C-alpha positions in Angstrom: 0.0 0.0 0.0 1.9 3.0 -1.3 -0.7 5.7 -0.6 -3.6 6.4 1.7 -5.9 5.8 -1.3 -4.5 2.2 -1.4 -5.5 1.8 2.2 -9.0 2.8 1.4 -9.2 0.5 -1.5 -8.3 -2.4 0.8 -10.8 -1.3 3.4 -13.5 -0.9 0.8 -12.8 -4.4 -0.6 -13.4 -5.9 2.8 -16.6 -3.9 3.3 -17.9 -5.2 0.0 -17.8 -8.8 1.4 -20.1 -7.9 4.2 -23.0 -6.2 2.4 -25.2 -6.9 -0.6 -24.3 -5.4 -4.0 -27.2 -3.1 -3.8 -26.1 -1.6 -0.4 -22.5 -1.4 -1.6 -23.3 0.4 -4.8 -25.8 2.8 -3.2 -23.9 3.8 0.0 -20.2 2.7 0.1 -19.0 3.0 -3.5 -20.0 6.7 -3.7 -18.0 7.5 -0.6 -15.0 9.8 -1.3 -12.1 9.3 1.1 -10.6 12.7 1.9 -7.9 12.2 4.4 -6.6 10.3 7.5 -5.7 12.7 10.2 -5.2 12.3 13.9 -6.5 8.7 13.7 -9.7 9.9 12.0 -10.7 8.8 8.6 -12.6 11.7 6.9 -15.1 11.1 4.1 -17.1 13.5 1.9 -20.7 13.0 0.7 -23.0 15.3 -1.2 -26.1 15.2 1.1 -27.0 15.2 4.8 -29.1 12.0 4.5 -26.0 10.2 3.2 -24.0 11.3 6.1 -26.7 10.1 8.5 -26.8 6.7 6.8 -23.1 6.2 6.7 -22.6 7.1 10.4 -25.6 5.1 11.6 -25.4 2.0 9.4 -21.8 1.6 8.2 -19.4 3.4 10.5 -18.7 0.4 12.7 -18.0 -1.9 9.8 -15.7 0.7 8.2 -13.8 1.2 11.5 -13.4 -2.5 11.9 -12.0 -3.0 8.4 -9.7 0.0 8.8 -8.2 -1.7 11.9 -7.9 -5.0 9.9 -5.8 -3.2 7.2 -3.7 -0.7 9.1 -3.6 -2.3 12.5 -5.1 0.4 14.7 -8.5 1.9 15.3 -9.7 5.0 13.6 -12.7 7.3 14.1 -15.1 8.1 11.3 -16.0 11.6 10.3 -18.3 12.6 7.3 -18.4 16.0 5.7 -21.3 17.2 3.6 -20.2 19.4 0.7 -22.0 19.3 -2.6 -19.4 21.5 -4.3 -16.4 19.5 -3.0 -15.0 18.7 -6.4 -15.2 22.3 -7.6 -13.6 23.9 -4.5 -10.9 21.4 -3.8 -9.1 20.7 -7.1 -5.9 19.9 -5.1 -7.5 17.1 -3.2 -7.6 13.7 -5.0 -10.1 11.4 -3.3 -10.3 7.8 -4.3 -12.1 7.3 -7.7 -14.7 4.7 -7.6 -13.7 3.3 -11.0 -10.2 2.6 -9.5 -11.6 0.2 -6.9 -11.7 -3.2 -8.5 -11.5 -6.7 -7.0 -8.6 -8.8 -8.1 -9.7 -11.8 -10.2 -12.9 -10.1 -11.3 -13.8 -13.1 -13.4 -14.1 -15.3 -10.3 -17.4 -15.9 -8.4 -18.5 -13.4 -5.7 -18.2 -16.0 -3.0 -14.4 -16.1 -3.4 -12.1 -14.9 -0.7 -11.7 -11.2 0.0 -9.1 -9.2 -2.0 -6.5 -9.1 0.7 -6.5 -12.9 1.0 -4.2 -13.2 -2.1 -1.3 -12.1 0.2 -1.7 -15.2 2.4 0.5 -18.0 1.3 2.4 -20.9 2.8 5.6 -19.2 1.8 4.9 -16.1 4.0 3.5 -18.1 6.9 6.1 -18.0 9.7 6.5 -21.5 11.1 7.4 -22.3 14.7 6.8 -25.0 17.3 3.4 -23.5 18.1 2.0 -24.0 14.6 4.1 -26.6 12.9 1.5 -29.3 13.0 -1.3 -27.1 11.7 1.0 -25.8 9.0 2.0 -29.3 7.9 -1.5 -30.7 7.7 -2.7 -27.6 5.9 0.0 -28.1 3.3 -1.1 -31.7 3.0 -4.6 -30.7 2.3 -3.5 -28.2 -0.4 -1.3 -30.9 -2.0 -3.9 -33.6 -2.0 -7.5 -32.3 -1.4 -10.1 -34.8 -0.4 -7.6 -37.6 0.0 -6.1 -37.0 3.5 -6.9 -34.9 6.5 -10.6 -34.5 5.6 -12.2 -32.7 7.2 -9.5 -30.5 8.6 -10.3 -28.2 11.6 -7.8 -25.7 12.8 -8.5 -24.0 16.1 -6.9 -21.4 18.4 -7.4 -18.0 19.9 -7.9 -15.0 17.7 -4.9 -13.6 15.9 -2.7 -16.7 15.8 -2.8 -17.4 12.0 -5.8 -19.7 11.4 -7.2 -17.5 8.7 -3.8 -17.2 7.1 -3.6 -20.9 6.7 -7.1 -21.1 5.5 -6.4 -18.6 2.7 -3.0 -20.3 2.0 -4.9 -23.5 1.2 -7.5 -21.6 -0.8 -4.8 -19.8 -2.9 -2.8 -23.0 -3.5 -5.9 -25.0 -4.6 -6.9 -22.2 -7.0 -3.3 -22.1 -8.4 -3.1 -25.9 -8.9 -6.7 -26.5 -10.0 -8.0 -23.2 -11.6 -11.1 -24.9 -12.9 -12.2 -26.4 -9.6 -14.9 -24.7 -7.6 -13.3 -23.5 -4.4 -15.6 -21.7 -2.0 -14.5 -19.6 1.0 -17.1 -18.2 3.5 -17.4 -17.5 7.2 -19.8 -19.0 9.7 -21.6 -15.7 9.9 -22.0 -15.4 6.1 -23.2 -18.9 5.9 -25.9 -18.2 8.5 -27.0 -14.9 7.0 -27.1 -16.3 3.4 -29.3 -19.2 4.6 -31.7 -16.8 6.4 -32.0 -14.7 3.2 -32.6 -17.7 0.9 -35.2 -19.1 3.3 -37.0 -15.7 3.3 -37.0 -15.6 -0.5 -38.0 -19.3 -0.7 -35.0 -20.1 -3.0 -32.9 -22.4 -0.8 -32.1 -24.3 -4.0 -29.7 -21.4 -4.8 -28.0 -21.9 -1.4 -27.7 -25.7 -1.9 -26.3 -25.2 -5.4 -23.7 -22.8 -4.1 -22.4 -24.9 -1.2 -23.0 -28.5 -2.1 -21.6 -28.5 -5.6 -18.0 -27.5 -4.8 -14.6 -29.2 -4.9 -13.5 -27.7 -1.6 -15.4 -25.7 1.0 -13.5 -23.5 3.5 -15.4 -22.0 6.4 -13.8 -19.5 8.8 -15.2 -19.3 12.4 -17.4 -22.3 12.0 -18.4 -22.0 15.7 -20.8 -19.1 14.7 -23.3 -21.6 13.2 -24.2 -22.6 16.7 -26.4 -19.5 16.7 -29.3 -21.2 14.9 -30.7 -24.7 14.8 -31.7 -24.3 11.2 -28.1 -23.3 10.3 -26.7 -26.3 12.0 -29.2 -28.6 10.2 -28.2 -27.1 6.9 -24.5 -27.4 7.5 -25.0 -31.0 8.6 -26.5 -31.9 5.2 -23.9 -29.8 3.4 -21.2 -31.5 5.2 -22.6 -35.0 4.4 -23.1 -34.2 0.7 -19.5 -33.0 0.4 -18.0 -35.8 2.5 -19.8 -38.5 0.6 -18.6 -37.0 -2.7 -15.0 -37.0 -1.5 -14.7 -33.2 -1.5 -12.4 -31.4 0.8 -13.8 -29.5 3.9 -11.5 -27.1 5.9 -12.8 -25.3 9.0 -11.4 -22.9 11.5 -12.7 -22.2 15.0 -11.7 -20.4 18.2 -12.2 -23.6 20.2 -12.1 -27.3 19.6 -15.5 -29.0 18.8 -15.8 -30.4 22.4 -16.0 -26.8 23.6 -18.7 -25.7 21.2 -21.3 -25.9 24.0 -24.5 -25.7 21.9 -23.2 -27.5 18.8 -25.4 -30.4 17.6 -23.8 -33.7 18.5 -24.1 -34.9 14.9 -22.0 -32.1 13.8 -19.5 -32.4 16.6 -18.8 -36.0 15.7 -18.3 -35.1 12.1 -15.9 -32.3 12.9 -13.9 -34.7 15.0 -13.8 -37.5 12.3 -11.0 -35.9 10.5 -7.9 -34.0 11.8 -8.0 -31.4 14.4 -5.0 -29.1 14.7 -4.5 -26.4 17.3 -2.3 -23.2 17.0 -0.8 -21.9 20.2 0.9 -18.5 20.8 4.3 -18.1 19.1 7.6 -18.3 21.0 10.0 -15.4 21.1 12.0 -16.4 18.0 8.9 -16.9 16.0 7.5 -13.5 17.1 10.7 -11.8 16.0 10.6 -13.5 12.7 7.0 -12.4 12.2 7.9 -8.8 12.9 10.9 -8.9 10.5 8.8 -10.5 7.7 6.0 -8.0 8.1 8.5 -5.1 8.2 10.1 -6.3 5.0 6.8 -6.7 3.2 6.0 -3.1 4.1 9.4 -1.8 3.0 10.6 -0.6 6.4 13.5 -1.5 8.6 13.2 -1.7 12.4 16.1 -1.8 14.7 16.9 -5.0 16.7 16.0 -3.2 19.9 12.6 -2.2 18.5 12.0 -5.7 17.3 13.0 -7.2 20.7 10.8 -4.7 22.5 7.7 -5.5 20.4 8.3 -9.2 20.6 8.7 -9.0 24.4 5.5 -7.0 24.9 3.2 -8.8 22.5 3.2 -12.6 23.2 -0.2 -14.0 22.4 -1.4 -12.5 19.2 0.2 -12.5 15.7 -2.4 -10.0 14.5 -1.2 -7.6 17.2 2.4 -8.1 16.1 1.6 -7.3 12.5 -0.8 -4.5 13.6 2.0 -2.8 15.5 4.2 -2.9 12.4 1.3 -1.7 10.2 0.7 1.3 12.5 4.4 2.2 12.5 4.3 2.2 8.7 1.0 4.1 8.6 2.3 6.8 10.9 5.5 7.0 8.7 3.3 7.7 5.7 1.1 10.2 7.4 3.9 12.2 9.1 6.8 11.5 6.7 9.2 10.2 9.3 9.6 6.9 11.2 8.1 7.0 14.8 10.6 7.3 17.6 11.2 4.5 20.1 9.0 6.3 22.6 6.2 6.5 20.0 6.6 2.8 19.3 6.1 2.2 23.0 2.8 4.1 22.8 1.8 2.1 19.7 2.3 -1.2 21.5 0.3 0.0 24.4 -2.6 1.0 22.1 -2.5 -2.3 20.1 -2.3 -4.8 23.0 -3.5 -5.4 26.5 -1.0 -8.2 27.0 1.9 -6.2 28.4 1.2 -7.7 31.8 1.0 -11.4 32.6 -2.5 -12.8 32.1 -2.8 -13.6 35.7 -2.2 -10.0 36.7 -4.6 -8.7 34.1 -7.3 -11.1 35.4 -6.7 -9.9 39.0 -7.1 -6.3 37.7 -10.4 -7.3 36.1 -11.7 -8.8 39.3 -10.7 -5.6 41.2 -12.3 -3.3 38.6 -15.6 -5.2 38.6 -15.6 -5.4 42.4 -15.1 -1.7 42.7 -17.7 -0.8 40.1 -20.5 -3.0 41.5 -19.6 -2.8 45.2 -19.2 -6.6 45.7 -16.2 -8.4 47.0 -13.9 -10.5 44.8 -14.7 -13.5 47.0 -18.4 -13.0 46.4 -17.8 -12.8 42.6 -15.8 -16.1 42.7 -18.4 -17.8 45.0 -21.6 -19.7 44.1 -23.8 -16.9 45.5 -26.6 -16.4 43.0 -28.0 -13.1 44.2 -28.7 -10.8 41.2 -26.0 -8.2 41.8 -23.3 -10.8 42.4 -24.4 -12.9 39.5 -24.3 -9.8 37.3 -20.8 -8.9 38.4 -19.6 -12.5 37.9 -21.0 -12.6 34.4 -19.3 -9.3 33.6 -16.0 -10.7 34.9 -16.3 -13.7 32.6 -17.1 -11.5 29.6 -14.3 -9.0 30.3 -11.7 -11.7 30.9 -12.6 -13.4 27.6 -12.6 -10.1 25.7 -9.4 -8.7 27.1 -7.2 -11.8 27.5 -8.5 -14.1 24.7 -8.1 -17.2 26.8 -10.4 -20.2 26.2 -13.8 -20.6 27.8 -12.5 -23.5 29.7 -9.6 -21.4 31.1 -12.0 -18.6 32.1 -14.2 -21.2 33.9 -11.2 -22.3 36.1 -11.3 -18.9 37.9 -15.0 -19.5 38.9 -15.2 -23.3 39.3 -17.5 -23.4 36.2 -17.4 -25.4 33.0 -17.1 -23.9 29.5 -20.8 -24.2 28.7 -21.7 -22.1 31.8 -19.1 -19.5 30.9 -20.5 -19.3 27.3 -24.0 -18.9 28.6 -22.9 -16.1 30.9 -21.0 -14.3 28.2 -23.9 -14.5 25.8 -26.2 -12.9 28.5 -23.8 -10.0 28.8 -23.5 -9.6 25.0 -27.3 -9.5 24.7 -27.5 -6.8 27.4 -24.7 -4.8 25.8 -26.8 -4.6 22.6 -29.9 -3.3 24.3 -28.6 -1.0 27.0 -26.3 2.0 26.2 -25.6 2.8 29.9 -24.7 -0.8 30.6 -22.4 -0.8 27.6 -20.7 2.3 28.8 -20.1 0.8 32.2 -18.6 -2.4 30.8 -16.4 -0.4 28.3 -15.2 1.8 31.2 -14.1 -1.4 33.0 -12.3 -2.7 30.0 -10.6 0.7 29.5 -9.5 0.9 33.2 -8.0 -2.6 32.9 -6.1 -1.7 29.7 -4.8 1.5 31.1 -3.0 -0.5 33.9 -1.1 -2.6 31.4 
């Protein structure tokens, strides 16, 4: 990405995968990217109603995809100016006609544009991911013949999606005429609901059951609906019986998918299950160096050591730190100082303290906010205020640390299914209650500020 416009092209390509063609062409494609200033992405539209729609319906998606591309969060601002083009001849916003998907001749279900950068060659291999890497390469070399199905699981940001796209890209390279479909659990669910509503499920069946390989990212999401699980069960059977390859990723192994249908659980477990753990120090340094090289920047050994020592559990955060260093260099014209790198790391990660210390800070923050003791939070007391504080603790621990449901449960003497239920209750409340959402976000912010 040589310019800010290139960044916007990448962001827009990701957004396109999340909305219908009608919504994309009506609201997102006409957006003109003006500038990125003080961590705020500024856009220009020609009418007040467009600004309202963008900010209310699409801002969170745009913010999320900016973070995916440049590694740090931005705010969204929209300016209304009908005469923008006439008054600002020196400004060159992104032209819509310049924004094109790579491989335009390929079906719409294919992987997002940025996926083409994910290969086996640029996947940094270490002890923590060697097995997953090896079986993934085996699938790409001989799809449908070994390791079928393949399920790769691990915490967010450890490289599951990279391996999934590496398989996808290798299959497309070796077998260009094969039908290789990539999707996410969320997209699978949403597409099914849409097809059922339109009474054309035959379109859905044709898309997913007549393929040579099906790759599904975050398969655990299909637990949200019985109908979705039923549909995926039949899709799985159709492909498995035809000898077609199935590759899945998940944040947990099948046994920890608490509300997954037992028929699906056994099918997920009938093939090969490979986990990815956090990388060791040498692997983390190799990841930083490779990302720096790909962005055309050189970091000092002391800077690399600092980042690798501070960020231990998330490859995406390692790469995000390097991306932000490069983004700031582009915006301000000079490489950030070591002190600025320290601030970047603090912004990107909450893992600068040991997980046990972070969890103790979470207990303290929730205890102070809700006026209940830490002992009460960890107890079996089921009074409403203590139960609420306990559920919030579980949610914040999972959100901030990224440890597994089972590991969260050990702090409360609960199993993973109980933890999952508690977290879902909090997620539901967060969607409905702005005040409650602010309270929980303040707790998370307080915890991160101590790291």
